[in-house]
C-alpha positions in Angstrom: -0.6 -42.4 9.9 1.9 -39.7 11.1 1.1 -37.8 14.2 0.4 -34.1 13.9 2.8 -31.6 15.4 1.5 -30.0 18.6 0.0 -26.6 17.8 1.5 -23.8 19.8 0.5 -20.2 19.7 3.0 -18.1 17.7 4.1 -14.9 19.2 2.8 -12.0 17.2 5.1 -10.0 15.0 4.0 -6.9 17.0 2.7 -7.5 20.4 2.4 -3.8 21.2 1.8 -0.5 19.4 4.8 0.5 17.3 7.3 3.1 18.7 8.7 5.1 15.9 11.7 7.5 15.5 11.0 9.8 12.5 13.9 11.7 11.1 13.3 14.8 9.1 9.7 14.5 7.8 7.6 16.3 10.3 4.3 15.8 8.4 5.0 12.0 8.4 5.5 12.1 12.2 2.1 14.0 12.6 0.3 11.5 10.4 1.7 8.6 12.5 0.8 10.3 15.8 -2.8 10.9 14.4 -2.9 7.1 13.7 -2.1 6.4 17.4 1.6 5.6 17.1 4.1 6.8 19.6 6.6 9.0 17.7 9.8 10.8 18.5 10.5 13.4 15.8 14.1 14.5 15.0 14.3 17.7 13.1 17.0 16.9 10.6 18.0 17.9 7.1 21.0 17.0 5.0 24.0 19.2 5.4 24.3 22.1 2.9 20.6 21.6 1.9 21.5 18.4 0.1 24.1 19.9 -2.2 26.9 17.4 -2.4 29.5 19.9 -3.6 28.7 22.3 -0.8 28.6 19.5 1.8 32.1 18.3 0.6 33.4 21.9 1.1 31.9 22.2 4.5 33.3 18.9 5.6 36.8 19.9 4.7 36.5 22.9 6.9 35.7 20.7 9.8 38.6 18.3 9.1 
């Protein structure tokens, strides 16, 4: 009869509360904080309001 491997405790996937960097979605950051998570919120939005054509024009100005 083969011997059983020694059982060792497996480290948990998350041994401590999550620490989250939230980019752009303030409401999401607030919900995470309400759930007890540590959150750093970065107030970000896409350049030119997400308009790719305007973003391209603006990037050419900076080039």
